[in-house]
PABA-237321 format. One record per residue (C-alpha): residue in one letter; chain; x, y, z. Coordinates in Angstrom, 3 decimals. Each point is the difference from the previous one (the first is absolute). Example, Ala and Ser with C-alpha at 12.3 -4.5 7.8 and 13.67 -1.06 7.14 Angstrom:
(atom A A (12.300 -4.500 7.800))
(atom S A (1.370 3.440 -0.660))
// end
This chain:
(atom M A (-79.446 51.294 -7.096))
(atom E A (2.922 -1.988 -1.424))
(atom S A (0.852 2.721 -2.573))
(atom L A (-0.087 2.776 2.728))
(atom L A (2.391 -2.260 2.114))
(atom A A (2.208 -0.548 -3.019))
(atom I A (0.353 3.900 -0.564))
(atom L A (0.732 0.541 3.600))
(atom I A (2.666 -2.919 0.166))
(atom G A (1.622 1.411 -3.189))
(atom G A (0.008 3.481 1.641))
(atom L A (1.548 -1.239 3.197))
(atom F A (2.732 -2.078 -1.918))
(atom A A (0.843 3.062 -2.170))
(atom S A (0.211 2.355 2.983))
(atom A A (2.104 -2.624 1.891))
(atom I A (2.494 -0.399 -2.764))
(atom Y A (0.240 3.728 -0.316))
(atom M A (0.722 0.519 3.662))
(atom I A (2.476 -2.885 -0.018))
(atom L A (2.057 1.657 -2.808))
(atom R A (0.216 3.453 2.030))
(atom R A (3.291 0.781 1.621))
(atom S A (-1.472 0.370 3.435))
(atom I A (0.124 -2.794 2.502))
(atom I A (-3.286 1.009 1.607))
(atom K A (-1.598 -0.104 -3.416))
(atom L A (1.427 -3.367 -0.495))
(atom I A (-1.661 -1.426 3.123))
(atom I A (-3.265 1.515 -1.003))
(atom G A (0.234 -1.502 -3.488))
(atom L A (0.706 -3.461 1.547))
(atom S A (-3.027 0.403 2.102))
(atom L A (-2.239 0.971 -2.842))
(atom L A (1.395 -2.922 -2.007))
(atom A A (-0.906 -2.498 2.758))
(atom H A (-3.627 1.495 0.140))
(atom A A (-0.262 -0.458 -3.652))
(atom C A (1.190 -3.580 0.085))
(atom N A (-2.707 -0.617 2.848))
(atom L A (-2.741 1.451 -2.179))
(atom L A (1.215 -2.019 -3.062))
(atom I A (-0.174 -3.206 1.967))
(atom F A (-3.416 1.015 1.453))
(atom T A (-1.368 0.756 -3.455))
(atom I A (1.383 -3.366 -1.454))
(atom G A (-1.918 -1.863 2.673))
(atom T A (-3.310 1.409 -1.385))
(atom V A (-1.819 2.713 1.909))
(atom V A (-3.242 -1.277 1.457))
(atom R A (-1.933 2.062 2.425))
(atom G A (-2.045 -1.433 2.833))
(atom K A (0.795 -3.593 -0.494))
(atom A A (1.783 -2.023 2.590))
(atom P A (2.538 -2.698 -0.984))
(atom L A (-1.867 -2.685 1.604))
(atom I A (-1.923 -3.193 -1.282))
(atom E A (-3.632 -0.181 1.024))
(atom E A (-0.915 -2.600 2.486))
(atom G A (-0.958 -3.254 -1.757))
(atom N A (1.942 0.785 -3.245))
(atom K A (3.278 -1.647 -0.803))
(atom Y A (0.913 2.679 -2.748))
(atom V A (-0.450 3.718 -0.538))
(atom T A (-3.044 0.577 -1.960))
(atom E A (0.057 3.806 -0.494))
(atom T A (2.560 2.606 -0.366))
(atom V A (1.839 0.710 3.182))
(atom A A (3.129 1.973 0.994))
(atom D A (3.389 -1.836 -0.141))
(atom P A (1.780 0.122 3.512))
(atom L A (3.395 -0.719 -1.360))
(atom P A (0.781 3.453 -1.594))
(atom Q A (-1.426 1.529 3.165))
(atom A A (2.465 -1.893 2.304))
(atom L A (2.855 0.693 -2.302))
(atom I A (-0.722 3.602 0.067))
(atom L A (-0.348 0.180 3.733))
(atom T A (3.409 -1.797 0.244))
(atom A A (1.426 2.536 -2.531))
(atom I A (-1.216 2.986 2.008))
(atom V A (1.699 -1.282 3.036))
(atom I A (3.330 -0.688 -1.822))
(atom G A (-0.192 3.263 -1.902))
(atom F A (-0.374 1.889 3.365))
(atom A A (2.911 -1.691 1.435))
(atom V A (2.242 0.654 -2.993))
(atom T A (-1.043 3.713 -0.131))
(atom A A (0.667 0.420 3.759))
(atom F A (3.493 -1.714 -0.658))
(atom T A (0.652 2.147 -2.746))
(atom I A (-0.919 3.291 1.741))
(atom V A (2.340 -0.858 2.912))
(atom L A (2.758 -0.929 -2.524))
(atom I A (-0.365 3.273 -1.812))
(atom E A (0.009 1.993 3.217))
(atom Q A (3.370 -1.563 0.992))
(atom V A (1.464 0.723 -3.464))
(atom Y A (-1.380 3.533 0.073))
(atom Q A (1.618 0.505 3.512))
(atom S A (3.374 -1.319 -1.138))
(atom V A (0.327 1.676 -3.326))
(atom G A (-2.409 2.955 0.362))
(atom V A (-1.159 -0.237 -3.511))
(atom D A (-3.489 -1.176 -1.502))
(atom D A (1.179 0.037 -3.685))
(atom T A (0.871 -3.495 -1.223))
(atom D A (2.527 1.296 -2.474))
(atom K A (1.957 1.640 2.791))
(atom L A (-0.131 -3.214 2.093))
(atom T A (2.263 -1.891 -2.277))
(atom A A (2.500 2.881 0.068))
(atom S A (0.134 -0.251 3.786))
(atom D A (1.383 -3.498 -0.010))
(atom K A (3.537 1.196 -0.563))
// end
């Protein structure tokens, strides 16, 4: 399971970097979103994937005696999803304003329009 997730994460990182390096601003937004998803999956994989085990200590025990899911990476990923959604929404609005004022989606032509 971890090797499949490692291949998926590597593919997401590669496609995210490819999209970020493109000249279109829309592809930049898609690449940043893919990069956020790849980072979330990386954090999830580092926190060890355990299916069907709740992150609870059984009643009467002081310590965890068997393998359970770690709740910290899950909480970090949930927070990162919300922050990533907010950043993506802000970026889309910002890019829409730039496109309305300049009329170009190409990043090379955006630098020439500053003059």
